[in-house]
N, C-alpha and C positions, 0 to 999 in steps of 0.2 A: 097772054104774053108771054114767050118762052125767055127765061133768064138766060139762056145762052147766048143772045146776042149780048149781053150786059157783064158776064164772067167770061174769062178763059175756060178750057177743057177740064182742066185740073185745076180749080179754086183752090183748094187746100195751100197749095203751093203760097198763095197771096194773104190767107185770112189767117194771120198769125192771132188776132185777137178779135174775135168775130160778135160775141157777145159779152158785154160787160156790166149785166145785171139791169137789163130796162126792165122798170118797173112802171111804166106810166109814159105819156107822151111828154113829161117834163124834162125827161133822160134820154133824150135820142143818141145814138151812136150811129149812123148810115155807113156803110163800107163804099167807098169810091173808088174805083180801079184808076189811076192816073200813070201810066204806063207801068211801074214795077214800084210804084208809091202808092203805099193803102192810107186812105185820109179818114178820119174819123169826124163827123159833124157832131160835137159839143154842144149841148144845151142843158138849162137848169140853173137854178141858184138857191145856193145852202149857207146859213149862217153858222160861224164856226167861233172860234177862239183860238188865241196863240196863248202856250202856255208863257211861265217865268224862263225858261230855258231858248224861248224863240221859236219854239215847235208846233210844227201846224200838220194837220190832218185833211189831205184831197181824200174828198168823197170817193169811195169806189166806182161809183156812177160814171164818176168822169177819169180817174183814175184808171179803173179797171184792176188790169196784174200787173204793172209795173212796178219796178222796183225801184227805178230813178227817173227823174223827168227833167229838165232843162227850165231854168228861171231864168226871165231877164228883168231890166225895166221896159215897162210900156208906158202908153201916153197917158195923159190924165190923173197921174200919178197911180195907177195902178201897176200891179207884175202879170206879165206875159209868163205862162206854164206852156212847156210844149212835151209832147213824145218824142222820144228821140228821132223817127223817121220824120214827123213833122219838121224839128230843129234842123235837120240835114237838110231838107227840101228849102227851108227857110234861106240856110245858109248859101246854098246852091244858087238862088234866085241874087240874092246878093251879089254872089260875085259875078253872074250873068249881067247884072244890071246897072254895073259901078265900075267907072273908069278910073284904073289906077292914077291916071293923069291930072284927074280934077281933085283941087285940097277939098270942098268942101264933103265930096262922096267919103274920099279918104279918111277924113275924122268923124263922118256920121257913122262908117263902117268900124272905126275903133271904141268910139263911145259906145257901140252898141256892145260889140263883141267883148268889150274890158267889163259889160254890165251882166253877162252871162255866165250864169253857174249850173253847173251839172250836179244836183242832190241825189243822195239815196236816201231811202228811207229806212229805219232803223226795225226791229224784228216787230213792233207794234202799227207799222205803215207810216209814223211820224217822220217828218221830214224839217229839217233846221233853217228856219228861213235866214241868209247871209243879214248882218247888220245894215249893209248897203243897200239893199233893198228894202228892208223893214222900214227903213228912214224914206227912202225913196218914198215909198206908199203910204206911210205917215200911220204907220199901224204900232197902235198901243197893242189892243188885247182883242176887242173885236172887230172881227172881219166878214166880209161876204166873199165868196167861191163863187165863180157862175163858167159857164161853157158858152166859150164865143166863138162856135164854128169849129175852126182847123184849132183851136188854142183853148186854154184854160186862162180866167183872168181873176186876179185874188186884190180886195180892194178894203183899205179901212172900211170901216162901217160909215163913220160919220163924212167920210169923203164921198163915197157910193150914193149914200142919203143925200147929202149934196147937191152931186153929178144929177141924180135925178128928179130932185128938187120940182114940184111945181109942173112935173111932168104929167100929164094924163094919159093913160093910154086908149087913144082913140086908133085903134086899126085901120077904121077907112084910111085914115091920111097915112098911117105907118107902112099900109100895102101899095100906097100910090108912090110914096116916096122910094119905097123897095124895088118899085116897078112889078110887083105881084098882080 
C-alpha cells in the first residue's frame, strides 16, 4: 500500500516529532494527520515517584522531546497531560461545542480552564506538579503515569490500583466493548 495516500507530498513540515523512542508495542506513538494538527497515540504504563519538592518526571517514551506540557484536572481523580498541539485542539473543540449563553457550559469551561497549567521542565526533565493538581489526584509519593491515546494520565498509585481493582483483563470482552 502506498503511503502517499496517507501523507502529504512534503511530510517533513507536518512531522515535528516522528520518533519518541519506541522500544516495544507498549510504547506506541502513531502519527495521524488531522488537517494541520498532528496527533500522537500514546500508550504504556510506568511507575514513578514524586520527590519532596513536588517534582515528577514524565517518561521520555511519552514526553518525547517536549520541554513543556499542559496539565489539567481529569476525571476519576487523575491528571490529564497534553502536548501543546493536543491542548490547542482540545481548546478549539471546547470553543466550538459550547454556547456562551448556556450557564452550565460556561461554568464547566471555567472549571476546566482554571485547572490547566503550562508546566516547563527543568534542565533534568523534572516538572513541578502544582499543589491544586496534586491534591485533586490525591498524590502523596507513588504515582502511575500512563499513555491514554491523545493525552497522558497521572494517577496516585493507590487511586489507580483501586480504580482497576477486581478488573480482570478479559481481552475478548474488552474488544467487544470497544467494537474492535
